[in-house]
C-alpha positions, 0 to 999 in steps of 0.5 A: 500500499502506498500511503500519502497524508492529505492537506486541506487547501486554504479556503477564502472566506467571504470577510477576505480583503482579497480583490479579483477581477476574475474568477475560474471554475474547476470541476471534480472532473477537471484536474488538469495540472497541465491546462494552460491556465495555470502555465501563469499565476495571475494575483487578480484571478481566483479559482473555485473549486467545490464540492456540491449537493448538486453533483452528490444528488443527481444519482445515487453514487459509490461511496467510494466514488464520491470519496475519491472525487472529493478527495482528489479535487482537495488534492487539487486545491492544495497543489494549486495553492502550493503553486502560487495560485488563488484557490477557493476550495469548499466543501460540502459544509461550506456549499450546503445552502446552495441549491445549484452550482451556478448559485455557488458561482453567483455568489462568489462572482458578485462577493469579489465584484469580478469582470470575468468568469471563466470555465473549462467546457464541462464534459456532461451535457447537463453541466454544460447547458446549465453553464452556458444557460448562466453565462448568458444572462450575466452583465460580466463577461463569460469565457468557455475553454477547452479542458485541452484533455482529449486527443479529438477536438471537440470542434471536430466531432460534428463533422466527423460523425453524423447525428443519429448515424452508425459509425464504425469505431475501428476505422476512427481508431485507424485515423487516431493511430495515423494522426498522432503516429501511434505504433505506425511505420510511416502510413502502415501499422507496426505488425502489418495489422492494426487490430490483434484483438483475435490473439487477446481473448484468452481465459485463465488456467488453473495455473495461471492464476498465481501469477496474477500480480499483486495490485497497486493500492493506496491508503488515502485517508478519507475519514473526513469526507465520510464524515461530512457525507453522513453530516449531510445526509448524502445518500451512497451505496456501496462498502466505504473505506476509510483508507482509499485504495484509489488514486487521488493526485497526479503522483499516485496516478503516476505510480499506477501507470508505471506498475501498469507499464511494467507489471501488467501490460506484458499480459493486458491483451492476452487476459484483457477479456478474462474472469476469474472467481479463484484469486484474491486479485480476481477484481484487478487482474492485469488491468490498468484501473487508470480510468478514474485517474483519466477521467478526473484528468490527472492523466491524459490519454496521450501521456497514458499511451505513450507511456505504454508504447514506450514500455513496449519498445524499450522491452519488446522481449517482455511486452508483445505487440498484440498487448500494447495494441490492445490497450492503445485501442481501448484509450486511442480508439474506444474512449475518445470514439465513445466521448464522440458519439455522446456529443454527436447525439445528445440530449436525445440519446438519454431517451433511447430504447430501441427494444422497449425494455421495461422490466424493473432492475433487480433488488440484488443489483444493490446487494449481489445476493443472487444464486447466479455466481457470475452476478454475485461475483461482478455486483459484489465486487462493484460493491466492494471496490466501486470497479469492474472491467469492461468485459465484466460490466458488458458480458456479465451484468449489461448481457443480464440486463439486455437479455431481460429487458431492463428499463434503460434508464435504471440500467444507465442510473446504477452504472452511472452510480457503482463505478469510480469512473462513470461520467454520463459521457463515458457511461450512457454510450457504453450502457445504453448504446454497446450493452443494451443496444437501445440506440438503434444501432448507433454504436453496435451493428449487433446486440452483445448478447451471450449465454452461458456458454461465453461466460463459461469460456471466458470465466471460472464462474459457472464452475462454481455456480448453483445453476447448470450451465449446460441446461436451457430448461429445467431444475437449476437451468442456468437463466442465461441460456433461456433469457439468451433465446427468448431475448432473440425470439422476442426481437426476431423481426428486429435482428432475423436479417442482420448477417452477423446473426442470421447463423444464430437464428438459422441455429434457433429455428432448426430446433424443433417446436416443442423444445423451443417452448420449453426453452421460452417457458423457462425464460418466462418464468425467470422473467416472472420471478427476476427477484429469486435468481 
């Protein structure tokens, strides 16, 4: 464990004699120390960073997520203060009487009689709309800046993506590789291939489990934050930690990045889709766990990718090309692509429900107590660490919600609340689009649905389950099996002509009617009794 002692930044109060002409807002996911704002110190400029009930309450969050954001904000404010900038860092104790972010901004702009208010463009649509509406009503000058974080400029999204249309991530990824000259030999990909995904789908053998590295964790005291959350009756869920294991400052994020490149990247691609319940490190495996540090901008995507590529170039005998290409694709391809899809399709995107899913989210999503071992493992892990890796999210909990027809808004709220790295720009397209196929195919050309066969192939969950992975109906039949076929059956009109699914439908239609009816009846019993699975 890496220890870190936190220091509270100096907070200016309403009796301060210091006067400012400019107030700059820093949101909790804008902790970018490399931003051009901080290259010079200005005595007439004050920075405002604040904990707000608006942000704790718009969805019910995992307690570790709130703790991590608040701790990272506090550390960032302290770092700015130490660097000589004027900073107002406010906790919930200071802001509890302000109903909205705009109320807080208005107060401090008036308090200092500023001539200029400035903010970096928020990455969430609701906050951007809020700040732009506020700015349009002020008599003082209001300026919007880029966050200087993403690799695809915000102003290029509209020209590169068509609203409401499907786009292929692979072509976007290739263009970004060329643009930044990443893993390129002149204008061609190193190794002669753009994508090594087919080589990166291995599951763990028993002999592999003892080799999984012990993850780097930190000991960040968040006791004061937990006390504040309790005092202000902020509704959270999940397992709290007085010593938070997640990075809450840039140095810790760099430590995590360095550990990933040295110890995890050599097998990252190989096991990026694998899952296990037979290791004490089952929650971390070979994943970087850098998503929180990236999404609050303690690290930049180009910095992370270049570090991984440098590690590969320095140790090609230790790190193979498929490993670093798989990681590069996640950051340069998928992360940037998802952000573009979000901004090009909001605000309509968060209302899409293409498959007319209406079921309620089962209660075990909040406590993990279910006989389905895969669901029990992933939900419990998520509650314990506010984290699960992408295949756990997509092909276990997400897959279950898809097959069961859970109403997308309830799925969105759960994903947005439970994961430490979840902000709407990244959560919404991944969940409503990729996972739930509710976006009319804007992201994926087919639904990511799978039966127990896939789960058994990529994990050892099925070996330790109450249900039988081989059975489609009958006592102890795996719910994923009958729900899978029921999903395909009820959406046959939508997907039977899909070329990527035609073989699956031929397989289904070749079954005898009696066999199909047994499967569908079993699925319906499960759908009628989701809470008891």
